[in-house]
N, CA, C and O atoms as CSV, one atom per row, in Angstrom:
chain,resi,resn,atom,element,x,y,z
A,1,MET,N,N,159.244,-53.896,130.687
A,1,MET,CA,C,158.477,-53.927,132.048
A,1,MET,C,C,157.223,-53.184,131.852
A,1,MET,O,O,157.325,-52.114,131.252
A,2,ASN,N,N,156.139,-53.533,132.222
A,2,ASN,CA,C,155.005,-52.748,132.183
A,2,ASN,C,C,154.790,-51.790,133.123
A,2,ASN,O,O,155.692,-51.646,133.948
A,3,ARG,N,N,153.866,-51.127,133.207
A,3,ARG,CA,C,153.993,-49.924,134.092
A,3,ARG,C,C,153.612,-50.499,135.552
A,3,ARG,O,O,154.178,-49.944,136.494
A,4,GLU,N,N,152.705,-51.563,135.849
A,4,GLU,CA,C,152.654,-51.878,137.215
A,4,GLU,C,C,153.651,-52.295,137.720
A,4,GLU,O,O,153.742,-52.136,138.937
A,5,ARG,N,N,154.685,-52.928,137.057
A,5,ARG,CA,C,155.916,-53.555,137.865
A,5,ARG,C,C,156.695,-52.363,138.138
A,5,ARG,O,O,157.104,-52.209,139.289
A,6,ARG,N,N,156.991,-51.407,137.161
A,6,ARG,CA,C,157.501,-50.196,137.328
A,6,ARG,C,C,157.296,-49.415,138.575
A,6,ARG,O,O,158.160,-48.909,139.292
A,7,LYS,N,N,155.724,-49.400,138.738
A,7,LYS,CA,C,155.232,-48.648,139.961
A,7,LYS,C,C,155.854,-49.454,141.071
A,7,LYS,O,O,156.604,-48.950,141.907
A,8,LYS,N,N,155.520,-50.703,141.048
A,8,LYS,CA,C,156.216,-51.468,142.243
A,8,LYS,C,C,157.737,-51.218,142.577
A,8,LYS,O,O,158.053,-50.997,143.746
A,9,ILE,N,N,158.548,-51.244,141.725
A,9,ILE,CA,C,160.015,-50.910,141.769
A,9,ILE,C,C,160.139,-49.552,142.181
A,9,ILE,O,O,161.118,-49.293,142.880
A,10,SER,N,N,159.339,-48.617,141.888
A,10,SER,CA,C,159.415,-47.131,142.287
A,10,SER,C,C,158.960,-47.129,144.080
A,10,SER,O,O,159.571,-46.497,144.942
A,11,GLY,N,N,157.893,-47.902,144.284
A,11,GLY,CA,C,157.640,-48.048,145.697
A,11,GLY,C,C,158.834,-48.616,146.719
A,11,GLY,O,O,159.132,-48.248,147.855
A,12,LEU,N,N,159.362,-49.593,145.920
A,12,LEU,CA,C,160.643,-50.315,146.571
A,12,LEU,C,C,161.713,-48.965,146.820
A,12,LEU,O,O,162.104,-48.635,147.940
A,13,ILE,N,N,162.003,-48.435,145.853
A,13,ILE,CA,C,163.066,-47.457,145.704
A,13,ILE,C,C,162.974,-46.228,146.745
A,13,ILE,O,O,163.933,-45.620,147.222
A,14,ASP,N,N,161.577,-45.994,146.994
A,14,ASP,CA,C,161.126,-44.976,147.912
A,14,ASP,C,C,161.323,-45.628,149.329
A,14,ASP,O,O,161.557,-44.874,150.273
A,15,ARG,N,N,161.257,-46.742,149.498
A,15,ARG,CA,C,161.185,-47.318,150.673
A,15,ARG,C,C,162.862,-47.698,151.239
A,15,ARG,O,O,163.297,-47.758,152.389
A,16,LEU,N,N,163.447,-47.883,150.107
A,16,LEU,CA,C,165.051,-48.270,150.376
A,16,LEU,C,C,165.583,-46.825,150.673
A,16,LEU,O,O,166.538,-46.776,151.447
A,17,ASN,N,N,165.149,-45.745,150.216
A,17,ASN,CA,C,165.728,-44.460,149.952
A,17,ASN,C,C,165.498,-44.024,151.831
A,17,ASN,O,O,166.392,-43.701,152.612
A,18,ALA,N,N,164.230,-44.143,152.079
A,18,ALA,CA,C,163.927,-43.740,153.571
A,18,ALA,C,C,164.792,-44.760,154.643
A,18,ALA,O,O,165.249,-44.263,155.672
A,19,ILE,N,N,164.976,-46.097,154.369
A,19,ILE,CA,C,166.026,-46.629,155.279
A,19,ILE,C,C,167.311,-46.278,154.927
A,19,ILE,O,O,168.053,-46.219,155.908
A,20,LYS,N,N,167.873,-46.007,153.798
A,20,LYS,CA,C,169.174,-45.279,153.644
A,20,LYS,C,C,169.497,-44.038,154.181
A,20,LYS,O,O,170.623,-43.709,154.555
A,21,ASP,N,N,168.305,-43.224,154.221
A,21,ASP,CA,C,168.515,-41.931,155.082
A,21,ASP,C,C,168.669,-42.232,156.760
A,21,ASP,O,O,169.459,-41.626,157.484
A,22,GLU,N,N,167.751,-43.287,157.204
A,22,GLU,CA,C,167.874,-43.509,158.624
A,22,GLU,C,C,169.334,-44.109,159.044
A,22,GLU,O,O,169.862,-43.922,160.140
A,23,VAL,N,N,169.893,-44.873,157.953
A,23,VAL,CA,C,171.227,-45.556,158.316
A,23,VAL,C,C,172.205,-44.477,158.308
A,23,VAL,O,O,173.131,-44.476,159.119
A,24,ASP,N,N,172.022,-43.366,157.254
A,24,ASP,CA,C,172.807,-42.433,157.099
A,24,ASP,C,C,172.922,-41.648,158.484
A,24,ASP,O,O,174.000,-41.284,158.954
A,25,GLU,N,N,171.650,-41.426,159.096
A,25,GLU,CA,C,171.571,-40.449,160.379
A,25,GLU,C,C,172.217,-41.130,161.366
A,25,GLU,O,O,173.083,-40.482,161.955
A,26,ILE,N,N,171.986,-42.591,161.815
A,26,ILE,CA,C,172.638,-43.149,162.637
A,26,ILE,C,C,174.379,-43.194,162.471
A,26,ILE,O,O,175.119,-43.084,163.449
A,27,TYR,N,N,174.770,-43.335,161.376
A,27,TYR,CA,C,176.141,-43.423,161.006
A,27,TYR,C,C,176.810,-42.134,161.380
A,27,TYR,O,O,177.859,-42.089,162.022
A,28,GLU,N,N,176.007,-40.862,160.850
A,28,GLU,CA,C,176.518,-39.577,161.498
A,28,GLU,C,C,176.591,-39.433,163.068
A,28,GLU,O,O,177.556,-38.863,163.577
A,29,GLU,N,N,175.587,-39.941,163.818
A,29,GLU,CA,C,175.428,-39.810,165.313
A,29,GLU,C,C,176.332,-40.594,165.845
A,29,GLU,O,O,177.025,-40.169,166.770
A,30,GLU,N,N,176.471,-41.746,165.408
A,30,GLU,CA,C,177.848,-42.601,165.815
A,30,GLU,C,C,178.919,-42.092,165.637
A,30,GLU,O,O,179.601,-42.041,166.661
A,31,SER,N,N,179.593,-41.478,164.301
A,31,SER,CA,C,180.537,-40.836,163.970
A,31,SER,C,C,180.994,-39.492,164.825
A,31,SER,O,O,182.125,-39.127,165.145
A,32,ASP,N,N,179.824,-38.949,165.054
A,32,ASP,CA,C,180.074,-37.689,165.771
A,32,ASP,C,C,180.316,-38.224,167.496
A,32,ASP,O,O,180.986,-37.544,168.273
A,33,ALA,N,N,179.730,-39.384,167.856
A,33,ALA,CA,C,179.945,-39.556,169.227
A,33,ALA,C,C,181.479,-40.386,169.431
A,33,ALA,O,O,182.039,-40.519,170.519
A,34,TYR,N,N,181.895,-40.799,168.370
A,34,TYR,CA,C,183.219,-41.417,168.429
A,34,TYR,C,C,184.209,-40.231,168.275
A,34,TYR,O,O,185.240,-40.261,168.947
A,35,GLU,N,N,183.972,-39.194,167.442
A,35,GLU,CA,C,184.962,-38.194,167.305
A,35,GLU,C,C,184.947,-37.234,168.736
A,35,GLU,O,O,185.901,-36.497,168.985
A,36,SER,N,N,183.848,-37.323,169.571
A,36,SER,CA,C,183.835,-36.467,170.372
A,36,SER,C,C,184.292,-37.011,171.639
A,36,SER,O,O,184.318,-36.334,172.667
A,37,MET,N,N,184.709,-38.416,171.564
A,37,MET,CA,C,185.928,-39.207,172.436
A,37,MET,C,C,186.965,-38.769,172.718
A,37,MET,O,O,187.560,-38.193,171.807
A,38,PRO,N,N,187.501,-38.828,173.805
A,38,PRO,CA,C,188.972,-38.400,174.033
A,38,PRO,C,C,189.809,-39.639,173.366
A,38,PRO,O,O,189.372,-40.788,173.314
A,39,GLU,N,N,191.134,-39.206,172.845
A,39,GLU,CA,C,191.663,-40.346,171.962
A,39,GLU,C,C,191.940,-41.623,172.777
A,39,GLU,O,O,191.927,-42.732,172.242
A,40,GLY,N,N,192.211,-41.421,174.188
A,40,GLY,CA,C,192.416,-42.880,174.862
A,40,GLY,C,C,191.283,-43.835,174.564
A,40,GLY,O,O,191.406,-44.943,174.041
A,41,LEU,N,N,189.987,-43.169,175.030
A,41,LEU,CA,C,189.005,-43.970,174.887
A,41,LEU,C,C,188.554,-44.312,173.300
A,41,LEU,O,O,187.753,-45.225,173.099
A,42,GLN,N,N,189.043,-43.626,172.321
A,42,GLN,CA,C,189.144,-44.128,171.050
A,42,GLN,C,C,189.598,-45.347,170.730
A,42,GLN,O,O,189.054,-46.157,169.979
A,43,GLU,N,N,190.710,-45.472,171.373
A,43,GLU,CA,C,191.672,-46.791,171.274
A,43,GLU,C,C,191.321,-47.929,172.181
A,43,GLU,O,O,191.919,-49.000,172.080
A,44,SER,N,N,190.270,-47.718,173.159
A,44,SER,CA,C,189.979,-48.768,173.822
A,44,SER,C,C,188.879,-49.704,173.240
A,44,SER,O,O,188.300,-49.305,172.229
A,45,GLU,N,N,188.590,-50.703,173.683
A,45,GLU,CA,C,187.793,-51.814,173.088
A,45,GLU,C,C,186.502,-51.487,172.758
A,45,GLU,O,O,185.816,-52.052,171.905
A,46,ARG,N,N,186.103,-50.318,173.636
A,46,ARG,CA,C,184.715,-49.549,173.409
A,46,ARG,C,C,184.704,-48.928,172.124
A,46,ARG,O,O,183.824,-49.042,171.270
A,47,GLY,N,N,185.944,-48.142,172.050
A,47,GLY,CA,C,186.243,-47.140,170.890
A,47,GLY,C,C,186.411,-47.915,169.562
A,47,GLY,O,O,186.060,-47.393,168.504
A,48,GLU,N,N,186.960,-49.196,169.608
A,48,GLU,CA,C,186.967,-50.031,168.538
A,48,GLU,C,C,185.863,-50.655,168.312
A,48,GLU,O,O,185.782,-50.990,167.130
A,49,MET,N,N,184.974,-50.957,168.945
A,49,MET,CA,C,183.779,-51.634,168.788
A,49,MET,C,C,182.836,-50.429,168.093
A,49,MET,O,O,182.033,-50.818,167.244
A,50,MET,N,N,182.879,-49.002,168.393
A,50,MET,CA,C,181.985,-48.039,167.900
A,50,MET,C,C,182.598,-47.825,166.399
A,50,MET,O,O,181.838,-47.571,165.464
A,51,GLN,N,N,183.978,-47.938,166.221
A,51,GLN,CA,C,184.544,-47.629,164.701
A,51,GLN,C,C,184.086,-48.636,163.933
A,51,GLN,O,O,183.677,-48.375,162.801
A,52,SER,N,N,184.078,-50.010,164.443
A,52,SER,CA,C,183.416,-51.243,163.713
A,52,SER,C,C,182.135,-51.149,163.133
A,52,SER,O,O,181.802,-51.425,161.981
A,53,ALA,N,N,181.326,-50.646,164.248
A,53,ALA,CA,C,179.752,-50.132,163.950
A,53,ALA,C,C,179.857,-48.981,162.805
A,53,ALA,O,O,179.223,-49.097,161.756
A,54,ILE,N,N,180.624,-47.960,163.046
A,54,ILE,CA,C,180.598,-47.026,161.889
A,54,ILE,C,C,180.828,-47.578,160.628
A,54,ILE,O,O,180.035,-47.388,159.706
A,55,ASP,N,N,182.097,-48.414,160.471
A,55,ASP,CA,C,182.203,-49.022,159.433
A,55,ASP,C,C,181.007,-49.823,158.590
A,55,ASP,O,O,180.704,-49.690,157.404
A,56,ASN,N,N,180.492,-50.608,159.495
A,56,ASN,CA,C,179.445,-51.405,158.855
A,56,ASN,C,C,178.251,-50.715,158.439
A,56,ASN,O,O,177.571,-51.091,157.484
A,57,LEU,N,N,177.940,-49.500,159.293
A,57,LEU,CA,C,176.767,-48.711,158.787
A,57,LEU,C,C,177.046,-48.199,157.361
A,57,LEU,O,O,176.243,-48.254,156.429
A,58,GLU,N,N,178.582,-47.579,157.306
A,58,GLU,CA,C,178.911,-47.083,156.113
A,58,GLU,C,C,178.555,-47.986,154.843
A,58,GLU,O,O,178.034,-47.610,153.793
A,59,THR,N,N,178.993,-49.351,155.227
A,59,THR,CA,C,178.926,-50.159,154.223
A,59,THR,C,C,177.497,-50.616,154.072
A,59,THR,O,O,177.268,-51.044,152.940
A,60,ALA,N,N,176.456,-50.644,154.915
A,60,ALA,CA,C,175.369,-50.510,154.786
A,60,ALA,C,C,174.684,-49.574,153.523
A,60,ALA,O,O,174.132,-49.910,152.475
A,61,SER,N,N,174.958,-48.355,154.076
A,61,SER,CA,C,174.526,-47.436,153.284
A,61,SER,C,C,174.756,-47.452,151.644
A,61,SER,O,O,173.940,-47.319,150.732
A,62,GLU,N,N,176.205,-47.668,151.629
A,62,GLU,CA,C,176.768,-47.947,150.361
A,62,GLU,C,C,176.052,-49.088,149.531
A,62,GLU,O,O,175.812,-49.050,148.324
A,63,SER,N,N,175.784,-50.022,150.338
A,63,SER,CA,C,174.729,-51.357,149.621
A,63,SER,C,C,173.486,-51.101,149.343
A,63,SER,O,O,172.936,-51.628,148.376
A,64,LEU,N,N,172.814,-50.182,150.224
A,64,LEU,CA,C,171.573,-49.736,149.844
A,64,LEU,C,C,171.615,-48.644,148.921
A,64,LEU,O,O,170.545,-48.326,148.403
A,65,GLY,N,N,172.657,-48.006,148.617
A,65,GLY,CA,C,172.700,-47.080,147.288
A,65,GLY,C,C,172.717,-48.063,146.302
A,65,GLY,O,O,171.743,-48.065,145.548
A,66,GLU,N,N,173.702,-49.013,146.095
A,66,GLU,CA,C,173.943,-49.745,144.880
A,66,GLU,C,C,172.463,-50.447,144.720
A,66,GLU,O,O,171.958,-50.464,143.598
A,67,ALA,N,N,171.835,-50.968,145.723
A,67,ALA,CA,C,170.345,-51.700,145.436
A,67,ALA,C,C,169.585,-50.616,144.564
A,67,ALA,O,O,169.075,-50.778,143.456
A,68,ILE,N,N,169.629,-49.639,145.227
A,68,ILE,CA,C,168.847,-48.340,144.725
A,68,ILE,C,C,168.936,-48.018,143.264
A,68,ILE,O,O,168.006,-47.949,142.461
A,69,ASP,N,N,170.439,-47.801,143.022
A,69,ASP,CA,C,170.801,-47.780,141.750
A,69,ASP,C,C,170.479,-49.021,140.666
A,69,ASP,O,O,170.216,-48.782,139.487
A,70,CYS,N,N,170.527,-50.206,141.152
A,70,CYS,CA,C,170.138,-51.357,140.218
A,70,CYS,C,C,168.418,-51.518,140.025
A,70,CYS,O,O,167.895,-52.192,139.138
A,71,LEU,N,N,167.821,-50.880,140.875
A,71,LEU,CA,C,166.421,-50.933,140.524
A,71,LEU,C,C,166.016,-49.878,139.690
A,71,LEU,O,O,165.016,-50.028,138.989
A,72,GLU,N,N,166.671,-48.810,139.670
A,72,GLU,CA,C,166.346,-47.560,138.753
A,72,GLU,C,C,166.784,-48.175,137.634
A,72,GLU,O,O,165.990,-47.985,136.711
A,73,ASP,N,N,167.801,-48.894,137.301
A,73,ASP,CA,C,168.430,-49.352,136.089
A,73,ASP,C,C,167.310,-50.350,135.438
A,73,ASP,O,O,167.114,-50.373,134.223
A,74,ALA,N,N,166.606,-51.160,136.347
A,74,ALA,CA,C,165.798,-52.110,136.111
A,74,ALA,C,C,164.569,-51.506,135.532
A,74,ALA,O,O,164.065,-52.058,134.555
A,75,LYS,N,N,164.001,-50.365,136.059
A,75,LYS,CA,C,162.758,-49.486,135.435
A,75,LYS,C,C,163.077,-49.328,134.046
A,75,LYS,O,O,162.158,-49.510,133.247
A,76,GLU,N,N,164.092,-49.056,133.661
A,76,GLU,CA,C,164.373,-48.344,132.352
A,76,GLU,C,C,163.909,-49.379,131.357
A,76,GLU,O,O,163.984,-49.152,130.150
């Protein structure tokens, strides 16, 4: 791979890292909000929706991490 394509991949990695950081921040905020809820509300429909969102945010973060790793490997 030439230098120009490596540079483009590095730019993508930087942008994906910034997006991953934002997703992680939202994940933490939502997790904290869920944990602050009374147990009865955690078991309600609203609590279940929040837990689903938390799970999806975690999956998104992991997927972004995997994408970043793949791009790092492609640069080598």
